[in-house]
BATINU-172531 format. One record per residue (C-alpha): residue in one letter; x, y negated, z. Coordinates in steps of 0.2 Angstrom, whole numbers, plus 2048, in hexadecimal, padded with zeros to 3 digits. Layout:
residues N
AXYZ
...
This chain:
residues 515
M890BCA85C
P887BB985F
S873BB985F
P86BBB1852
T866B9E853
R854B9D856
T84AB9184A
P83BB8A84E
G82AB9284A
P81CB8B83E
V818B78841
P807B76849
P7FBB7183B
C7FAB5E838
A7EEB5382E
E7F0B5981D
R7EAB6A823
L7E0B6E833
D7DDB7F830
L7E6B8B83C
P7F3B97833
P7ECBA9833
Q7FBBAF83C
R7F5BA484D
S7E2BA784A
S7E3BB7855
T7EFBAD862
A7E2B9F863
R7D3BAB866
R7D9BB5874
D7DFBA487B
A7CEB9E87A
L7C6BAC880
V7D1BAF891
L7D0B9D895
G7BDB9A891
V7B9BA989B
L7C4BA28A9
A7BCB928AA
T7A8B998AA
V7B0BA48BA
V7B7B938C0
A7A8B888BC
G79DB948C3
F7A6B9A8D2
L79AB968E2
A78DB8C8D6
W780B948E0
R784B8C8F0
P780B788EC
S76DB748EF
A763B6F8E1
W75FB5E8DE
Y753B528D5
D75BB548C3
E75BB678C6
A74AB678CC
A744B608BB
T74EB6D8B1
A744B7A8BC
L734B708B8
A737B718A6
V73CB828A3
Q72CB898AE
A71FB7D8A4
G714B84898
W71AB80884
G70BB72885
D711B6C894
L722B6B88F
G720B6287F
G714B56889
M721B52894
L72FB50887
R724B4487F
E725B3788E
V736B3C896
D746B47894
L746B48882
V758B45883
H758B5788B
A74CB5F87E
L757B6C877
Y760B70888
Y74DB75890
V748B7F881
L756B8A882
L757B8C894
R746B93893
P748BA588D
W757BA589B
A74CB9E8A7
A73EBAC8A4
V74BBBA8A6
V756BB68B5
G74BBA78BD
V74AB978C3
E754B968D2
P762B8B8D0
F770B958CF
A767B9E8C1
L765B8E8B7
R777B8A8BA
I77FB998B4
P77BB948A1
S785B828A5
A795B8D8AC
I793B9689C
G794B85892
V7A3B8189A
G7AAB90896
V7A6B8B884
A7ACB7B884
V7BEB8188A
A7C0B8F87F
G7BAB8386F
T7C8B76875
V7D5B83876
L7D0B87864
L7D1B74861
G7E2B75869
H7E8B8285E
R7E2B7A84F
L7EAB68852
G7FAB6A85A
G7FEB7D860
R7FDB8886D
R805B8087C
L7FBB71878
A7EBB7C877
L7EFB84886
T7F2B74891
A7E2B6B88A
G7D8B7B88E
I7DEB7C8A1
A7DCB698A3
L7CBB6A89D
L7C8B798A8
V7CCB708B9
L7C6B5E8B4
P7B9B5C8C4
R7ACB558B7
V7ACB658AE
T7ACB708BE
W79DB658C4
A795B678B2
G794B7B8B5
T78BB798C3
E77EB6F8BE
A76EB768B5
R76DB668A8
S773B65897
Y785B5E89A
A790B6C899
W787B72889
A788B62883
L79AB63887
A79CB7287D
L792B6E86F
A79EB5E86D
V7ADB6986C
L7A5B76860
W79EB66855
T7AEB5D854
W7B7B6F850
A7ABB6F842
F7B0B5F83C
L7C3B6383B
R7BEB72832
A7B5B67826
L7C4B5D825
D7CFB6B81E
G7D7B6580D
R7D3B77806
S7BFB76809
S7B7B717F7
G7A7B747EF
R79AB827F5
T7A7B84805
A7A7B71808
R796B71808
R795B7F815
D7A1B76821
W799B67820
T787B6E822
L78FB77832
W794B66838
G784B5E836
V77AB6C83E
L784B6C84E
G785B5A84E
A772B5B84D
L771B6785C
S77EB5C867
I773B4D864
V762B55869
C76BB5F877
F770B4E87D
L770B3D874
Y780B3687A
T789B4286F
A783B37861
L792B2C864
L79CB3885F
L798B3384C
P7A0B2484E
A7AEB2B856
Q7B1B37848
L7B1B2983B
V7BFB21844
T7C7B33843
L7C6B34830
L7CDB22830
L7DCB27838
L7DFB37830
R7DCB2C821
R7D1B39819
R7C5B3480B
P7B3B3B80E
G7ADB477FF
R79AB477F9
A796B56804
A79DB4E813
L791B3E80F
V783B4680E
A784B4E81D
A788B3F824
G77AB3681F
A76DB44823
L774B44835
G775B32836
A761B31832
F75EB3F83F
T767B3584B
L75FB2684A
L74EB30848
F751B3985A
G759B2A862
A749B1E85D
L73FB2D866
V749B2D875
A74AB1A876
T739B1B879
Q73CB2388B
S74AB17890
A73FB1289F
Q744B228A8
V756B1C8A9
Y751B0C8B2
W75DB0F8C0
L76CB0E8B7
P779B028BD
R77DAF28B3
I78FAF18AE
D79AAE68BD
A7AAAE68C5
A7A7AF88C7
I7A7AFE8B6
A7BBB028BA
R7B8B0D8C7
M7AAB158C0
V7B5B1A8AF
V7C5B1E8B8
A7C0B278C8
D7ADB2D8C4
Q7AEB328B2
F7B9B408B3
F7BEB408C5
L7ADB408CF
G7B4B328D9
A7C5B388DD
K7CEB288DB
L7E1B2B8DC
V7DEB3C8D0
G7D5B308C4
V7E2B238C3
L7F0B308C1
G7E5B3B8B3
W7E1B2B8AA
A7F2B268AB
V7F8B368A4
A7EAB37896
G7F0B26892
V803B2A890
G7FBB38884
G7F1B2A87B
V802B1F879
L80CB2E872
G7FDB31865
L7FEB1F860
L810B1D85E
A80FB2E853
L800B27849
R80CB18845
G81AB21841
R813B2E837
R816B28825
P826B3181F
S835B2581B
A83EB26809
A84DB2D813
H846B3881E
G836B4681C
P825B44828
D82AB48839
E81DB5983B
G81CB5784E
A817B4584C
T80BB49841
A804B5584C
T803B4985A
A7FCB3D84F
T7EDB4884A
V7E9B4D85D
A7E8B3A861
S7DDB36850
V7D0B43858
A7D3B4186B
L7D3B2E86D
P7C3B2B862
W7BAB3886B
L7C0B3187C
L7BEB1D879
V7B1B1B86B
P7A2B23877
L7A9B19886
L7AAB0987F
V79AB07877
L790B0C886
V798B01890
A796AF2882
V784AF7881
S782AF6894
V787AE5895
V776AE288E
E76CAF1894
P774AFE8A0
R778B0E896
Y78AB1389D
Y78CB218AC
P79AB2B8AE
R792B3C8AC
Y78AB3789B
L799B39894
T79EB4989A
F79FB4F887
T7AFB44886
A7B9B4F891
P7C0B5B885
A7C8B4A87E
F7D2B4488D
A7D8B5688E
L7E0B56880
L7E8B44884
L7EDB4D895
A7F4B5B88B
L7FDB4F87F
A806B4888C
L80AB57897
Q80EB6488A
R820B59888
L825B5E899
R830B6E89C
A828B7E8A3
P82CB7D8B4
V827B6B8B5
L817B6D8AC
V813B7C8B9
A819B718C9
A80DB648C1
G7FDB6F8BF
V802B768D1
A800B638D6
A7EFB618CC
G7E8B6F8D5
V7ECB6A8E6
L7E6B598E3
L7D6B608D9
A7D1B6F8E6
P7C9B638F3
G7BDB5D8E6
Y7B8B6C8DE
L7B4B748F0
A7ABB638F4
Q7A0B678E3
R79BB788EA
Q795B728FB
V781B74900
V77FB62900
A78BB5E8F1
K77DB568E5
E777B468EA
A777B4D8FC
S769B588F8
D765B64907
W758B6E8FC
A762B7F900
L75FB7A913
V74EB77912
V748B85908
D752B92915
H747B8A922
L739B8B919
R73AB9D917
A73FB9F92A
V730B97932
T722B97926
R713BA5922
P709BA9913
G6FBB9D912
D702B8F91B
V700B7E913
V70FB7390E
L70EB61908
Y71BB57901
G722B45904
P728B378F8
L73BB3A8F6
D745B2A8FB
V74FB268EB
F748B2F8DD
P736B2D8D7
G72AB3D8DA
D729B478EC
T732B548F5
R728B608EB
A737B618E1
L73FB6C8EA
G731B788EC
D732B7A8D8
S746B7C8D9
Y742B8B8E3
P732B928E0
D734BA18E8
A735B998FA
V724B908FA
A71BB9D8EF
D711BA38FD
L70CB93902
S6FDB888FF
D700B778F6
P6F0B6E8F7
T6F5B5D8F0
R6FCB638DF
L6F3B608D0
P6F4B6D8C0
S6F6B5D8B6
R707B528B3
T70CB428AE
G71DB418A8
L728B4D8B1
W720B508C0
P710B588C6
D701B4C8C9
T6FBB4C8DD
A6EAB488E6
P6E9B428F7
L6E8B50905
R6D5B53909
A6CEB5C918
E6C7B6A910
D6D9B6E90A
L6DDB7291B
S6CFB7F91F
G6D6B91924
T6E7B8A926
G6EDB8793A
T700B82935
V704B74927
W716B6F922
V71BB5E91F
V72CB5C914
R731B4B912
A741B4290F
V749B3C91D
G742B28923
E733B2C916
P722B2E91C
L717B3B916
D710B2E909
E710B1C906
D700B18913
A701B2891C
A6F0B2D917
D6F5B3F916
A6FAB3E929
R6EBB3692D
T6E0B45925
L6EAB5092F
R6E9B4993F
A6D5B4993C
A6D5B5A938
G6DEB5D94A
F6EEB5F943
R6FDB5994D
E70FB5994B
T717B66956
S72AB68950
D735B63943
W745B6793A
A751B5C934
G75EB5E926
P769B5191F
A75EB4A913
T74DB53915
T742B56923
V735B64927
E727B5F933
R71DB6D93B
W70AB6793E
T6FFB73947
R6ECB74949
T6E8B7095B
G6D6B6B95B
G6C8B61953
């Protein structure tokens, strides 16, 4: 007896209804959980190895500061990371402020982002799209980097996904009345949290407006009220953050290098070949989406092509999410630099969805082969992210290992200026407080100006009772600009007797020899 002919399963949800059919929701949740846990493990693996660096030192200082000091700091700098600092404080109070301890939440944030992207994929285009997009996001170098960074990027990524999920839920054609108000309120709350976590996620507001236009949706009263409230909040918060714009003085001006920054750095951390290939595949996904958008109206003779409609819906969400923030920042940067590749980490899920649009059309063996090839190409970069000096060539982990081995309680430690960033090498002590807890730091004052503690010149009386002083300075940088501290050391009878040099930092031992 011949086997019965198989008929296609239910067509993935399209622009008319954006909710999952109930019979598929359990599969979606299971896929999201599995890939979310896997992403957390992949992002967190070997994240304990890289040295902390300047930006992570800012996080360590923020979570160790008293609430009054933190409030004062946020009034001057880093308001853009306010929510992240506030939420990280309870975690740090329990697990400590060593770099790996502060990076664990970022690995979890990557897991949440991947899980949410899988749910978005199920909602928009079905299981094959969801799994492909989730795996693509999981292995993107920018995302695996975010999981090792004790900064707000991973959670801005996760909140952007959750905010987009809430947006699609609120757009569901079945929402009305009280349900619509609840859904749009949730959208507004997640939007506000995203923006306070990292201001640039506010660029999803115009992106979602473009999505509305592409989906040909007319916002109802609940949507307009929520959007008005969130827009007002965004303008207020943005105005406050704008008063701190001097802290990004170092951003480069837009020039011919912008193409390299977008293609190679934004998602691929400098891997030019992989970046070109990745953007080419995502471009294919984008073109497929645009073609589906153009042809989604049914003709008089034929009904709608529901597969094309699902593709059009994915493109309606992913293309604005990816392109609107990028184009706005690049345009603004022509006048005042505001673009930097890592600032658009929160657009990575859109890039992954476009990759999935292209890749899901491949036969399973070809898709597996493409995945293996991608793994081979991406593996060296993944391992490079997890080297000791991976973060801006910081060697602080090597420095503190040396200090632990050679210092004794009561020794004095002095810090020299950093070679690139403002502040001094004391930042490494704030990142590894246990390593310097038994050392005396006489030039540090209890007050702070902005992010970093205030300092005072070294005095002769600061050296009484000690025979050893350790000077930690950037390679090529003196103890201080006019070498006053070095003169004080020499006047007190200290001479440099040995030094240790890492790739970027030198530790000098000064011993009292007389006087």
